[in-house]
TORTITI-622981 format. One record per residue (C-alpha): residue number from 1; x, y, z. Coordinates in Angstrom, 3 decimals, padded with zeros to 6 digits, always signed. Each point is the difference from the previous one (the first is absolute). Layout:
+-------+----------+----------+----------+
: numar :        u :        v :        w :
+-------+----------+----------+----------+
:   NUM :        X :        Y :        Z :
...
+-------+----------+----------+----------+
END
This chain:
+-------+----------+----------+----------+
: numar :        u :        v :        w :
+-------+----------+----------+----------+
:     1 : -022.306 : +007.412 : -006.493 :
:     2 : +002.647 : +001.148 : -002.471 :
:     3 : +001.907 : +001.854 : +002.735 :
:     4 : +003.741 : -000.447 : -000.243 :
:     5 : +001.537 : -001.546 : +003.086 :
:     6 : +001.872 : +002.519 : +002.134 :
:     7 : +002.383 : -002.646 : +001.390 :
:     8 : +003.206 : -000.510 : -001.971 :
:     9 : +002.427 : -002.895 : +000.386 :
:    10 : +003.595 : +001.139 : -000.356 :
:    11 : +001.631 : -003.428 : +000.065 :
:    12 : +001.589 : +000.592 : -003.419 :
:    13 : +001.780 : +003.099 : +001.361 :
:    14 : +001.263 : -001.840 : +003.076 :
:    15 : +001.266 : -002.986 : -001.995 :
:    16 : +001.711 : +002.423 : -002.385 :
:    17 : +001.764 : +001.710 : +002.917 :
:    18 : +001.248 : -003.366 : +001.255 :
:    19 : +000.713 : -001.262 : -003.529 :
:    20 : -002.037 : -003.107 : +000.738 :
:    21 : -002.117 : -001.978 : -002.437 :
:    22 : -003.525 : -001.155 : +000.710 :
:    23 : +001.373 : -003.565 : -000.019 :
:    24 : +002.511 : +000.853 : +002.736 :
:    25 : -002.750 : +001.514 : +002.134 :
:    26 : -002.206 : -003.048 : -000.550 :
:    27 : +002.825 : -002.330 : +001.085 :
:    28 : +000.894 : +002.021 : +003.095 :
:    29 : -003.625 : +000.442 : +001.158 :
:    30 : -001.393 : -003.380 : -001.029 :
:    31 : -002.845 : +001.817 : -001.793 :
:    32 : -001.022 : -001.463 : -003.373 :
:    33 : +001.665 : +001.783 : -002.953 :
:    34 : -003.428 : +000.631 : -001.601 :
:    35 : -001.181 : +001.713 : +003.184 :
:    36 : +003.148 : +002.171 : +000.134 :
:    37 : -000.547 : +000.899 : -003.657 :
:    38 : -003.626 : +001.004 : +000.606 :
:    39 : +000.985 : +002.180 : +002.966 :
:    40 : +002.972 : +001.470 : -001.918 :
:    41 : -002.205 : +000.889 : -002.983 :
:    42 : -002.810 : +001.335 : +002.218 :
:    43 : -002.445 : -002.578 : -001.364 :
:    44 : -001.422 : -000.823 : +003.440 :
:    45 : -002.945 : +001.587 : +001.774 :
:    46 : +000.681 : -001.899 : +003.232 :
:    47 : +003.356 : -000.702 : +001.590 :
:    48 : +000.686 : -002.552 : +002.715 :
:    49 : +001.342 : +001.788 : +003.091 :
:    50 : +002.280 : -002.915 : +000.845 :
:    51 : +001.523 : +000.245 : -003.478 :
:    52 : +000.496 : +003.751 : +000.373 :
:    53 : +001.709 : -000.650 : +003.328 :
:    54 : +002.285 : -002.628 : -001.594 :
:    55 : +000.891 : +002.381 : -002.831 :
:    56 : +000.811 : +002.828 : +002.432 :
:    57 : +002.066 : -002.373 : +002.158 :
:    58 : +002.074 : -001.277 : -002.922 :
:    59 : +000.423 : +003.450 : -001.573 :
:    60 : +000.715 : +001.536 : +003.417 :
:    61 : -002.486 : +002.802 : -000.622 :
:    62 : -003.106 : +001.563 : +001.506 :
:    63 : -003.428 : -000.603 : -001.470 :
:    64 : -000.142 : +003.696 : -000.921 :
:    65 : +002.889 : -000.606 : -002.417 :
:    66 : -001.992 : -002.456 : -002.133 :
:    67 : -003.597 : +001.191 : +000.518 :
:    68 : -001.135 : +003.582 : -000.415 :
:    69 : -003.394 : +001.660 : -000.140 :
:    70 : -000.330 : +002.666 : -002.662 :
:    71 : -002.641 : +002.686 : +000.222 :
+-------+----------+----------+----------+
END
């Protein structure tokens, strides 16, 4: 085990660009604030695809703008 995950969640960057808070994103997506916080802080090892779709819809961005695979 011990391998560091190569997938990074860049939600903090995107919210910073938009000058949105996690609470605003939670309200606009209907996703629980705790869930948004876990995604934002990269504390998740699984992400619901429907939630990712909602986030991209509300932020008007592509998935590649909030998820990236690092080598």
